Each structure stands twice: as C-alpha cells, then as structure tokens.
C-alpha positions as CSV (number, residue, x, y, z in Angstrom):
1,M,28.8,-55.7,100.9
2,Y,26.5,-57.3,103.5
3,R,22.9,-58.6,102.9
4,W,21.8,-55.1,104.7
5,E,23.8,-52.9,103.5
6,I,23.1,-54.4,99.4
7,T,18.9,-54.3,100.6
8,R,19.3,-50.6,101.6
9,A,21.0,-49.9,97.9
10,A,18.9,-51.9,96.1
11,L,16.0,-50.3,98.0
12,A,17.6,-46.7,98.3
13,Q,14.8,-45.2,96.4
14,R,12.1,-47.1,96.5
15,V,11.2,-48.8,93.1
16,F,12.6,-51.4,91.6
17,A,12.5,-52.0,88.2
18,I,12.3,-55.8,86.6
19,V,13.6,-56.5,83.1
20,R,11.4,-58.7,81.6
21,S,12.3,-59.3,77.2
22,R,11.4,-61.6,75.1
23,T,15.4,-62.0,73.8
24,Y,18.9,-60.7,75.6
25,D,18.6,-58.1,73.3
26,E,16.0,-56.0,73.9
27,A,16.8,-57.1,78.1
28,S,19.6,-55.2,77.9
29,A,18.2,-52.3,75.8
30,T,15.5,-51.7,78.7
31,A,17.7,-52.3,81.0
32,D,20.8,-48.9,79.5
33,T,17.1,-47.1,78.6
34,L,16.5,-47.7,82.5
35,L,19.5,-46.8,83.9
36,S,20.2,-43.9,82.0
37,A,17.0,-42.5,83.6
38,G,18.2,-42.6,87.3
39,I,17.1,-45.8,88.6
40,T,19.4,-48.1,90.2
41,S,18.3,-50.8,90.6
42,L,16.6,-53.6,88.4
43,E,16.1,-56.7,88.5
44,I,16.3,-59.4,85.7
45,S,13.4,-62.0,85.4
46,L,15.3,-65.7,84.8
47,T,12.1,-65.9,82.2
48,T,14.5,-63.8,79.8
49,P,16.3,-66.0,77.0
50,F,20.2,-65.2,78.7
51,A,18.9,-63.6,81.4
52,L,22.1,-64.9,84.1
53,E,24.6,-63.7,80.8
54,A,22.9,-60.5,81.5
55,V,23.4,-60.3,84.7
56,T,27.1,-60.5,84.4
57,T,27.8,-58.0,82.2
58,L,25.8,-55.2,83.8
59,T,27.5,-56.2,87.4
60,R,30.7,-56.3,85.7
61,E,30.1,-53.0,83.6
62,L,28.4,-51.3,86.1
63,G,29.8,-52.1,89.7
64,D,28.5,-50.3,92.6
65,D,26.6,-47.5,90.9
66,A,23.1,-49.6,90.2
67,V,22.4,-52.6,92.1
68,I,21.7,-55.8,90.1
69,G,19.3,-59.3,90.6
70,A,18.3,-62.0,89.3
71,G,14.2,-62.7,89.1
72,T,11.9,-65.1,88.9
73,V,14.1,-67.4,90.6
74,L,11.5,-70.8,91.4
75,D,14.6,-73.0,93.7
76,A,17.6,-73.4,94.6
77,A,19.1,-74.4,92.0
78,S,18.6,-71.6,90.0
79,A,19.4,-69.4,93.0
80,R,23.1,-70.3,93.1
81,M,23.4,-70.0,88.7
82,A,22.2,-65.9,90.0
83,V,24.3,-65.8,92.4
84,D,27.2,-67.2,90.2
85,A,26.2,-65.0,87.4
86,G,26.9,-61.7,89.7
87,A,23.2,-60.7,90.8
88,R,23.3,-58.5,93.9
89,Y,19.8,-60.1,95.5
90,L,17.4,-62.9,94.1
91,V,13.2,-62.2,93.9
92,S,10.6,-64.9,93.3
93,P,7.1,-65.3,93.4
94,S,6.9,-67.1,95.1
95,L,8.3,-68.1,99.5
96,D,10.8,-71.0,98.8
97,A,12.9,-71.9,101.5
98,E,16.1,-73.1,99.7
99,V,15.7,-70.3,97.7
100,I,16.1,-67.9,100.8
101,R,18.6,-69.9,101.8
102,T,20.9,-70.8,98.6
103,G,21.4,-66.7,98.9
104,H,22.0,-66.4,102.7
105,R,24.8,-69.0,102.6
106,Y,26.8,-66.4,99.7
107,G,25.4,-63.2,101.5
108,I,22.8,-62.1,99.1
109,P,19.6,-60.8,99.9
110,V,15.8,-62.3,98.9
111,F,12.3,-61.6,98.6
112,P,10.3,-63.8,98.3
113,G,7.1,-63.4,97.1
114,V,3.3,-63.6,99.3
115,S,0.4,-63.2,99.1
116,T,-1.2,-63.5,102.9
117,P,-0.5,-62.4,106.1
118,T,0.1,-66.2,106.9
119,E,3.2,-66.1,104.7
120,M,4.8,-62.9,105.3
121,V,5.0,-63.8,109.3
122,R,6.3,-67.8,107.5
123,A,8.4,-65.2,105.6
124,L,9.7,-63.5,107.8
125,E,10.6,-66.4,110.1
126,L,12.6,-68.1,106.8
127,G,14.5,-65.3,107.0
128,A,13.8,-62.7,103.9
129,D,15.3,-59.6,104.0
130,A,11.9,-58.4,103.1
131,V,8.5,-59.6,101.2
132,K,7.4,-58.7,98.0
133,L,3.8,-58.9,97.9
134,F,2.7,-60.7,94.8
135,P,0.6,-60.4,92.4
136,A,-0.1,-56.8,94.1
137,S,-2.8,-56.3,91.7
138,G,-5.0,-58.2,93.7
139,H,-5.0,-55.9,96.8
140,D,-5.0,-52.2,97.1
141,P,-3.0,-49.5,99.2
142,A,-6.2,-49.9,102.3
143,W,-5.4,-53.4,102.2
144,L,-2.1,-52.9,103.3
145,A,-2.3,-50.6,105.4
146,E,-4.0,-52.7,107.0
147,V,-2.1,-55.3,107.4
148,R,1.0,-53.1,109.1
149,A,-1.3,-52.8,111.5
150,S,-0.9,-56.4,112.1
151,L,2.4,-56.6,111.5
152,P,4.5,-53.7,111.8
153,Q,8.0,-55.6,111.4
154,V,7.3,-56.5,107.7
155,P,8.4,-55.2,105.0
156,L,6.4,-55.3,101.8
157,L,7.6,-54.5,98.3
158,P,4.1,-54.9,96.4
159,T,4.9,-55.5,92.8
160,G,2.6,-57.3,89.6
161,G,-0.5,-54.4,88.6
162,V,1.7,-51.4,90.3
163,T,1.8,-47.9,88.3
164,V,2.8,-44.8,88.5
165,D,0.2,-43.5,89.6
166,S,-0.4,-46.1,92.6
167,A,3.0,-46.2,93.7
168,P,2.6,-43.4,96.1
169,E,-0.3,-44.6,97.4
170,W,1.3,-48.3,98.0
171,I,4.3,-46.3,99.8
172,A,2.0,-43.9,101.3
173,A,0.4,-47.1,102.3
174,G,3.6,-48.3,103.5
175,A,5.5,-50.8,101.7
176,V,9.7,-50.1,101.5
177,A,9.6,-50.0,98.0
178,V,7.2,-51.2,94.6
179,G,8.7,-53.7,91.6
180,M,7.2,-51.6,88.1
181,G,7.9,-53.6,85.0
182,T,6.8,-51.8,81.3
183,T,5.1,-49.6,83.6
184,L,8.0,-47.4,83.8
185,S,10.0,-48.6,81.1
186,E,8.0,-48.7,77.9
187,G,8.4,-45.9,75.7
188,D,11.9,-44.4,74.5
189,R,13.8,-42.5,76.4
190,E,13.3,-39.1,77.0
191,T,9.6,-40.3,78.0
192,V,11.5,-43.0,80.2
193,A,13.6,-40.7,81.5
194,K,11.0,-37.9,82.6
195,R,8.7,-40.8,83.8
196,A,10.9,-41.8,85.8
197,A,12.5,-38.9,87.8
198,D,8.9,-37.7,88.1
199,L,7.9,-41.0,90.5
200,L,10.7,-41.1,92.4
201,N,10.6,-37.3,93.9
202,R,6.5,-38.4,94.0
203,L,7.7,-41.2,95.9
204,D,9.4,-39.0,98.6
205,E,6.9,-36.8,98.5
206,A,4.7,-40.3,99.6
207,A,7.3,-41.9,102.2
208,P,5.6,-41.5,105.6
209,D,7.6,-41.3,109.0
210,R,8.7,-45.0,109.7
211,S,10.4,-44.0,113.0
212,A,7.8,-46.8,113.9
213,G,7.6,-50.2,111.8
214,R,10.2,-49.1,110.0
215,G,11.2,-51.2,106.5
216,A,14.2,-52.6,105.2
217,A,15.4,-49.8,103.3
218,D,15.1,-47.7,106.0
219,L,16.2,-50.1,109.4
220,Y,20.1,-48.7,108.2
221,E,20.5,-45.3,107.4
222,D,22.7,-43.4,110.3
C-alpha cells in the first residue's frame, strides 16, 4: 500500500485507538477488546513494555483487517525499529524531521505532534501526512475551527483529553480524526463494544461536508 492508502485506512473511522499499558499482556488484552468492538486503527505506544513485539504480533495476525501503528515515536532510531516491527503508521507527541524522513523513506505515513499554527505549517513543510494536535485538552473545538479558517489544508488529529462526548465536536469543527486512549478502552468487552458503536455513529453524523479544505482521510475517496 502507498502512504496515502495507509493514511486513508488508518483514519477511515475518524478515530484511532491508543494502547498504552503497563505490561505486554495488558496491551494485548486491550487491543483485542478494541478490535472486537470494531475499531480498526490502533496505535501501540512505545512506552508500553515490548511494544514492538505487540506491533509485530498484531500486524501478522490481523493482516489487512486492521491498521496497526506505533506511537510515542521520538527519534529516527525508534522510527526505524517500529517500521521493522511492522508498524503501518508512526505517531509522535512532538515534531521531529528525522522521524518523518525515516517513515517516508520506507513508505510509512507519519503523524507528528504540534500545538500551534506555526508548528502545523512546519509539519506540512516537512511532509507530515496528518498532524496530531497534542494535547487537545489545552484547546477546544472552537479554537480548532478558528485555526482551520486560516489553515484549511491541515489535516488535524486532536489527541490527549478527547472524550466520547467531545470527539464529535472535534470532528464537527473540522478534525480529520481523533485519538483516544482509556476513555475509549476502559471497561469490559460489552461496555467497550457499546461505547465504540455509539462513538462511530456519532462521529459519522458529526462529519461536515469537506468539499473545500478536505482532510487526509477524505482526499482519495472515489
């Protein structure tokens, strides 16, 4: 798959789940619960013990049924290891040119973290496939809408502090997708399944017509 195809697949549901756990077994169980609930894009944070092994296992077992990425990728070395482990996309809380270059060298999309319009423009100049607004808790959907009025070409991914209730507001304000951690994954399988189904419906209903200034997930739709 080309980078744009991976980007579209990773953001197709307008949400990607973040798995950050204290142990490998806990991460595997969380990933399994989210996948069973119908979530098709998972970011395994490299702060999780044996995160790369989890990426390899999930990518091998799931094939094209889900898009598994690596998160908290801070430098070129980590980016290369994540690519070698089978990560289909890379996410970072910061903006590092070498992470973007490394991912792109091997055909992998990169979503770096930013918090200001200046950083957003810089991320685009470096070739970011989408831009992670982090932490989103420091802003609100109205702020994002104001930014997009001047920078409609920036595909934004609010992450950090996004809840099931606020996620549709971010999408309505123009975000391409949102990243969600424990607010999406906490609870038993039935609870997570119901929450995920409700969230996906609400995100779909909240998505505006992006014929002008469309986001990365929409750019290549037939």
